[in-house]
N, C-alpha and C positions, 0 to 999 in steps of 0.2 A: 023284715028286710025292706029298707027304703030304696026305691029305684030312682035313678037320675039319668039324664042324657050324658052328662059329663061329670067325671070325678077328678078333681085336682088335688094332689097331695103336695102341700107346701104353699104357704101364704106369703112368700117373699115376692120381690118384684116380678119374677118370672111367672110364678103361679098365679099371682093376682092379674097379670096381663092376660093370661089364658082364660081365667075365670070371667073377667069382664068382657072379653071378646066373645066368649061362648054365650054369656047372658044377653049380650046385645043382639045376637042372632036368634034369640028366643029359646035357647036351650035352658033346661033346668039343671043347675050346677050345684054340686056339693064340694065345698072347699074345706080341707082339713089341715090343721097345723097344731103341733104339740107345744109351740112356744108363742112368742109375740108375733103379731102380724107385721109384715114388712121385711121379715127374713134377715139375712146377714147384712145387706146393704144399709138398711135403715137403722138397725139395732146395734150391730157390733162391727160394721165394716166401713163402707164409703162415707156415710154421713158423719159418724162420730170421729173417725180418724182424720178426716179432712178438716173438721172443725178445729181439731188440735193442731194439725200441721199448719193451718193458716196462722195461728198464733206464733208457732215456731218460725215461720217464714218472716213475720214482722220483726222478730228479734234479730234474725240474720240480716235483714235490710239495715237495721239500725247499727249493728256492730260492724257491718262492712261499708258503711257510708264514708268512712275515712278515706277510702281509695279514690273518692271523687272530691275530697277536700272538705268534707263535713264531719265535724267532731260532735258526737252525741253520746249520751250516757243513759242506760236503762236504770231508773231508780228503784223499780219494784216490779216483780212478776207475781201476780195474784193467781197462784196455781189453783186454789179451790174455786175461784171465780171462773177460770178457764174451763175447769172440769164440769162445773155446774152448768155453765152456758152450753157445753156440749150435750150434757144429759137432757137439758130442756129442749134442745133441737130434736133429739131422738124422741122424746116424749110427744112433742107436737106433731112430728111426722107420723108416729104410730097412731095417735088419736085421729089424725086426718084420714088415715087408711081405714081405721075401724068405722068411722062415720060413712065413708064411701061404700063399705061392704053392707052396712045396715040399710043404706038407701037403695040398694040394688035388690029388688024383690025376687029376682030369679036366682040369687045366690044364697045358699044356706051355709053358714060357717059352723064347723064342728071342731071344738078344741079338744085335743087329745092325741095320743100316739096311734097312728094307723098301722094295722097289721093285716097283710093279705091273708085271706082265707081261700082265695081262688084267683084266677087271672083277672076277673072283672068284679071282684068283691073284696071289701075290707071290713075290719071291725075296729071301731073307735070307742073305747071305754064301754064295751058291752053292746053298743049299737052297731047294727050291720047295714052297710051301704053297698049298693051295686050300681054299675053304670055301663053304658055301651062303649064309652071312650074314656080312657084313663091317661092322665098326664102326670108324670112323676117329676116334681120339682122340689125335692126335699133337702137340697143343698148339701153342705159339708160342715165339718166341725174341726177344731184344732187337732193336729196330730202331735201327740206327746212322745218324745223319743225315750227309749229305754235306758235312761241314765240312772245308775244306782243311787238310791237315797233321795231321788228327786221328789217323790211323793211326801216323804217325811220332812224334807227341807221346805216344801211349799213353793209354789210357782204361780205366775200370772200367765194368761194367754191374751190374745187380742180381744177376748170377750171380758174376762174378769179385770183386766187393767183399767177398764172404763169406770170401775167403782172406786178408784183411788181418790182419797180426799186430801192427802198430803203428798208432797213431792218427796220421793226417796232421795237420800243423799247420793246413793249409787245404785246402779242396776246392771245386771249381767243378762244380756239377751242372747239366747242360744238360737242361732240361725243367721242366714245371710241373704235371704230373699227379700221381696218387696216389703213385707210386713216388718221384718227386722230392721231394715235400713230406714223405713219411715218412722218407726217408733224410736230408733236410735237418734235420728235427727230431732225428734220432738223432745225427748228427755234431756238431751244435751243442751238444746236451746233454752230449756226451762232452768238449767243450772245443775243438773245431776251429772255425776261421773258415770260414763257409760262404757261397758265392755261389750264388744260384739264378738261372738264365738261362732265361727263357721267352719264346718268340716272340709268343704271344698277349698281349692286353692285361691279362689277369688269370689268376691261378692257378685250377686246377680249373674250367675254363671251363664244364663241364657242370652245375655246381651253381648254386643260386640266386645271383643277383648279390650280395645282401647277405652271403651266406656267404663268397663269394670275397673280398669287400672286407674283411670282418673277419679272415679267415684271413691275408690279406696284411699287414694292420696288426699282428696279433699276431706273426707270424713275423718281421716287419721289426724287432721289438725285439731279435732275436737273430741274424738272417741278413741278408745284403745281397741284396735282391731286385731283379732287373733284368727287369721285365716289358716287353712290347713291344720286345724286343731279340732280335736274331738273331746266333747265333755264326757268325762268318765264317771265322775262321782260328785254328788252334791250332799251337803250336810248343813244343819243348823249350827251356829256357833253359840257357845254357852253365854257369851256376853251380848248376844243379839246379832241379827243379820245371818248371812249364809256364806258358805265357802264352796267353790267349785274346783275340782281337780280336772285340769285339761292336759291332753297329750298331743304334741305336734307330730308331724309326719316322720320325724326322726326318732320318735319314742321318748323325747324329753318331756318331763312332767313339770307343771307349774300350777300354782294355786291363785285363784281370783276371789277376793272378798267383795261382797256387795250386800246392800240392805235387802234388795229384792232380786229375784230371778224371773225372767220372762222367757217363755218358750214360743218360738216363731219358726218352726221347722216344717211347715207345710200343713196341708188339710187332708181330712179323711172323709170319705163319702158316708152319708147317713143311710145309705141303702141297707146296711146291715141291721138297722133298727126296724125294718119293714116286714120281716119274715118273707123276704122277696122270693125265696126259693119256692114258696107255696104258689106263687103266680107263674112259675116256669120262666121267669125273666132272667136273662143271662147277665152276669156281671163279669168284669175283667180285672185288670191290674188295679190295686188299691180299692177293690170292691166297687169301683165306679160302674154304672150301668152302661152296657154296650149299646151304642146306637149307630145307625148308618148316617150318611150325609143328609138324609131327610128327617133325621131325629127319631126314626122308628126303632123300637126294640125288636127282639126276635118274635114277639107276640103281636098278632094283628090288633090294630086299634089301641095300641099302647105306645105312648111316646115318653121319652125322658129328655130333660133339657136342663140348662143351667149347671150349677155345680154338681148336681146329682149325676150328670154324665161326665163331668170333669174334662171337657174338651178345651174350652177356653174360659177360665174362671174369672170373668169380668162382668160387671153389671150390664154394660152396653152390649156385650156379646149375648148375655142371657135375654135381654130385651129383643134382640134380633131373632134369637132362637124361638122365642114365644110367637113372633110374627110368622116365622117359617112353619113351626109346628101346627099352629092353628089353621094356617092356609092349607097345609097338607091333610089336615083332618077334615076339612070342609069343602075342598075343591077336587075335582078329578085330575086336573093337571097339577103336577108336583113342583115344589121349589126345593132347590139344594141349598144347604147352609154352607157358605164359604168361610170355613174356619181360618183359612190362610190370610184373609183380608181383615182380621180383627186387630185394630191398633191397641197399644197398651201404654200406660204411663206409670211411673213410679214417683210419688210425691215426696221425695227426700230432698236434700240440698247438697249438690245440685240436682235439679229435676231431670228426669230421663223419660224419653218417649220413643217408641219405635213402631214400625209396621212392616210386615213382610219378612223376607229372608235376611240373615246376616251374610256378609261376604263369604264366609266359610261354607255356609249352607248352599249358597248359590253355586259355588264352584263344585261342591259335591254333587249337585244335580246336573252338572255338565254344561252350565251356561258359560259362554265367553263373557267374562265380567269386566265392566268398566266401573271404576270407583271415583267418586267426587267428594272432596272434603273442603269444608269452609269453617274457619274459626269465627266466633262472634266478633272478634277484633277486626276481621276483614270487611265488615260492613259498618256503615256510619253509626247506626243505632247501637251496635255492639260496642263501638269505641266510646260512644257517649256514656254507656253504662260502665265502661272500664271492665268489661267481662273478659278476663285474660285467659281463661282455661276452656270454656265451653266450645263445642263445635257440632257440626252436622256432618253426617256421612251418608252419601247416596250410593246405592248398589243398582246398577243398570245393565240390562242385557246388551252386549256390544253389537249384536247383529240386528236386533229389532228396535233398540232404543227403549224397550219397555222397562218401567220401573219395577225392580224386583224387591227392593227393600229400602228403608230410610230410617235413620237413627240419629237422635239428638240428645245431647247432654248440656244443660244450661238453662237460663231463665226462660220461663213460659214454654218449655218444651212440649207440654201436653196440648197447648193451644196451637202451637206451630205445626204439629204433626197432622192436624186434621185435614189441611189442604192436600197433603200427600196421601193420606188415607183414602180420601174420596177418589183421587185420581187412580190410586193403586187398585181400588175395588172395581174401577171401570176398565182396568187393563191398559191404562194410558201410558204414553211415552214421556220421556223427559221433556221433549219439545212442547208437549201439550201444556206444560206449566211454564217453561221458560219463555215461551212466546206470548204469554198472557201479561197484561199490564198489572204491575204491582205498585202499591203505594211506596213512595220514597220520601224520607228514609224511615223504614219500619223494619221490625224484626223478620217479617216475611221474606226480606231479601236474603236471609240465610238459606232458605229453601232454594231460591233461584240460583244463588251462587254455587251451592253444592252440586246442583244438577247441570251447571255450566262447566264446572271444573273437572269434567270426566277424563280419566286417563286409563 
């Protein structure tokens, strides 16, 4: 049995952050991962998907340039080059992480699947490791829906799709969340015919209703959208390709033909791969590990964070969780993780970003709500861009003026939300932003106008 001060399960961004923080404090660290270092973000998530989306965004800029009087034509899209460029970025990122681990003398990397043999011990390919403090950051994997015939028909996930060498002429994506709409945007921009099949009545159901409606309208200009529809059965076609039988809310059936099927219906915790019951650690819905706001599990000196806990499954949230968890493991005074202050963005077209509560959620919590809306066209920069559809929506407490939520759909939404996210995390009021000097004319005026137009 090899003894360590700290055992970190998972070598993604979150686990690596913990491992390096612990090593810097002088702790002897064992880092375990059954796959590639870098985890979801570097290998199959943020890095590769945004490399692809960036190319798709350039296509959209060119095709939409006519609205400002510029006629342009795309002569060729080199899909194999775009995919290989993405894979090289992943490879380079992974190699940089491996070098960083090798250079850290206090960190030992163990490659293999970890299985708990007790609360503070695991076995990795026959080697037994134990530690005083355990951090579980084993992430999640694609959740595959129980569609009849899907296994035989074959399907892609956000992981396996990255291996494509040729652009499919058509693709049916099962799902309507952020992975589905981002890849729907990508494949459509590349020139594929895309079907999006979502069981719920709207895409991105967690967003403001107005945002979901606008997103569906804009994507419908390029994609075939099937909301309120359930994928019942999939099959290979004798002549090649696949066929999916879908059923709408009224029981009507229809068939979709596509070269490829992609599944993007959510994520599943990897906790079930750890023999976690042998550690006495509680799991909850979806097999995600239960933690409190200090990221503690029910077992002393065992923390779970990132996608393994499933609270807010974003890289930036995981990075903050790593900071909080290590602080709580190494200091007597404890920090609380504020999951309500996590901003998020969806890199589809149009782009979407939000932080805090929706209007409906704020009203359910009993707030006297004021709402402010501003279109991109209402500010000078938005008019210069001829952005006719995008808007921002502010949700503010009518009594205190505190910002409860903010939501944007349109160009640069992910960048624009950051100012509000910072203020929101500080519990700031609308005036704390509107009274600050903003550059004119810039897109940041969208934030100011939305917080000024409260009703």
